[in-house]
N, C-alpha and C positions, 0 to 999 in steps of 0.2 A: 750258098746251095744246100739244102738239106740233105744229110746223110742217109743214104737208103740204109734199112734195116734188111740184110739180103737173106736172112733166114725164114721172113715172114712170107705167108705163100703170095705168089706174084699178083694176085688179085685183091688183096688186103688193102684197104684204103689207109692203114695206117702203118705202112711199110716205110715211110719216112718219117724223120724226126718231128715231134708235134710242133705246127705252125702256131703259137701261142697269139700271135697278131690276127689272125685268122679265127681263131676260137674266141678271143676276147670280143672282136667284132660281131660275132654271132650269139654269143652270149656275154654279156659286159660285165654280170656278177663274178666272174671267173677273174676278173682284173685284180681282186683284192688278195687272190691266193698266188699270183705269178710272181715269184722272186728270181734273182740271180742267183744259180748254184756257185759252188767253189771253183767251176770250170769257166765261170763268166758265162755260162748259158741261161736262158730262161727256163724255168722248171716250177714243178709245185712240190709242197712237201708230201711225198708218196706214203707216210706215216701219219698225217692228219686226215680223217676220215671225212671232212668237210672238203676239204680240198680236191680229195679223189672225187667224192660224190659230184662235185661242181663241174670238175673235169670231163667227167663221165656224161653230164647233162651237155655240154657245151659240144663233145664228140658227136653225140647222138643228134643233137639239133643240126650240126653243120654237113655232117656226111651222111645222115640217115632222113631228116627232114622230121625231127619228133619233136614236138612243141612242150609237150608236159612230159616229164620222167623224175619220178621220187620213189625213194623207197624208205620204210619205216626204220628208226632209230635200232641198231643191233642186228639188222640184217648183212648178207653180203653184198658187198658194193665189187663187183667184177672188173677187171683189167678187160676193156673193150677189144683192143688188137689180139689177145689169145682168141676172144669167145668167136671173133670174126674170123680167125683160123680155121677152126674148128668146123665153121660153118663153110666153107669154100672148098676144104678137103671133103666135107660132104657131098657138095656138089660132082667133084671129080669122081666120087663113087658111083654117084648117080648116071654119071655120063657112060660109063663101062657099059651099060645095058640100054643105050640110047644111040650106038654109032658112032661114040667120041663125043657128041653133043651134049651140053648141059642142058637138061629139062627145065623150063621155066614157068611161070604163071600159077595161076590159083590151082590148075588142076594136079599139082604136084602136091603130095600131102604128106607131112612131116608129123612125128609125136617127139615131143620134147618132154622127157623123165626128169621129175624135179626143176621145173621152170623157174622156182624161187620168186619172191617179191620184185625183182629185177625185170624180168622177162626179156632179156637180152638177146637170148639165141632167138626168138621168135622175131622179134625188132629185127633183127640184121638179116635173118633169113627171107623176109618177107622183102623188106627195103631193096635187098641185093638182087633177088630173083623171082620175086613175086609170087612165092610158095604159101601154102595154106598151113598152119599150124594147130595142134591141138597141145596145150601146156600142162601137166599136171603137177599135183604138188601134194603132200600129206600136211602142211601147214596151212591152216584157215587164214592165219593173217597175212600169208605170203599171196594165197590165193587172191583175197581182197584186194592188195595191193597191185599183182598184176592185171586184174580185171579193171582196174582204176587207169591205170595206164593204155590201156587196149579202147577203153571207153572215151577217153580224154583226147585221142588221135585218130581222127576220122579216117587216115591212111589204113589202120590196123583194124577197123572194129568188123569189116566184114572177113576178114582174113585170119584171124587168131580167136580161137577157144580157150577160157582156161577152164580146169575141171579139178574138181578135189578128189583126191586119192582117199576114200573114207577108211580104208585098212593098211595102214604102216607097214605092215608084214609083205604087203603084195606089190607088184612092179607094174603089170599091165592088166592084170585080174582086176575087174571093178571098174575100169576106165575106157576101157576100147568097147565099143559098141558091136555086138554079134555080124552086124553087116559090113562093119567099116574095113577098109582098106587103107593101108599105109605104104607110101614107097621108101620112106627111113624113118629109123628113130635114132634119137641122141641122148645122152646122158653124161653129167658130170658128177659122178658118184662121191658120196662122204666117203672120203679115204682113209679117216682114222677109226680106229677100233673101239676107243672111249672118249668120254670128256678129259680124262687129263692127258690123254695123248694128243688132242686137238689143241688143249691148252699151251702145251709146251710147244704146239707148233706153230702157234701164232706168237709165241713170245721169242722163238727163233726169228720168225719173220722180223718182229720189230728190233731185235738185237740186229740183223742185217742191216737195218736204216739207220743204225745208230740211235736207237730209243730202249731204254731199260724197263720206262712202266707201260703197264697195258692199257692200251686206248680204246674207250667205248665204242662200237659200232666197225672195231677193225677186224673180228673175226667172223661173226656170222652166226647165225641160230644151230643148236646142236643137230637138228636134221640136216643141216646144209653141211656139218663138218663131219659127224661121225655115226658111225652103224656097227651095231654088235658085229664084232668079226672083221670090221672095217671093209676094203673096197673089195676083197675077194669073196667075203659073203654076199654081199651087195649083186654082185655079178654074178654070182652062181645062182641066187634066187632069179635075176632076169634072163639068164641063160635055159633056167628051166622052164619058167612061162613063158620064154619065147617061142620054146619047141611046141607048146599046146598052139600057140597061134600063128604057127609057120606059114600059114598059106593067105593071112592078113596084113603080111608086111614083105616087102620084097630083101630090104637091107634092116638089120639091128646093128647099133653101134653103141660103144660106150668108151671114155676115156678111160685109162690106165695110168695111176699116177706113178707106179712102181713096176721098174721092168722086170724084177725078179718075180713078179706075179703073172706073167705072160706065158710060162711053160705050163702052169697049172690051169689056167683060163684056156689053153690052146687045148689041154688033153678033155675039160669039162666040154668043149663045143665038138670035139671028135665023138666023145660016148653020147653027146645030146643028138648026135648025126647031122651037123651041118654039111651043108654041100659044098660050100666055099668059106674059107676065112682069110682076112687081111688084116695086116698089122701096119697103119701109116704113121710115121714119126712125123713130129710137128716142132719146130725149132723156133725160139723166140729169145734172140739174145744168148745168155748162158745156159738157159734152159731148156732141157728136150722132155717134150710131152708126147704123147702118142693116144691113138685109139684102136681100139679091136671093130674090125665090122665082120659080120657074119652072115649068111643065109643058109636057108633049107630050098630055097628053089634053084633049080638049073638057070643058070644066066644065057642069054643070046648069044 
């Protein structure tokens, strides 16, 4: 019997331990990466970027019917269960203004800020709830990769658009059209303040996995990992720009990696005139993450 990961969202398809037999059946190339860990369980080496990428391919194929998925070398390879959790909690936020029922279908418009080369949030959101997505990124190669994923999977082509943000100093400005309306936005902002801080963070991850040498493709591109001033500066800019397009989006959201940043973020939202602010916690194993949601519109 698979052990329940009780802290993941109840609708998360990954709340039980990975079924490697089923995953290998879905994607045979995963077989060469599956080994017995010290506890006698099947697993993969999570410090091996090729193993993690192949596991992601198998998960996306088996659980989301994605036949083609790949990322360029050196780009962020995200953990699928945690990405899925954010999407399911966003669905709960949308249910607040919909009589407690989660809205589904292409009529629900979602904006993903910093979609990355992997395009994982739009994939999970569309395949789980049928939502339409606009994904944005400042990195041209990431945009090219995400577009390739979308165009290679017929289920995604009419539901996901990928746009280049031409100015890295802006979040929403330059990518949202004047007549567009969105139900919700999401963002996993770069949370380090410098390249040095990002490198130290990647090394800590490797140390936790029992590795001492840096591994290519483990960390991600600099725009995925760091931003001048860190996540607080990024979210500050997001809040400022969100107040300008307050009527074009019902809910704005962003992950917040450090709980110590929450009081300052809440102060910024109060100053910006947010009508409602919510902080939702998501726990995955020993790690607790959270996101802040805010709106300038009175909710039903």
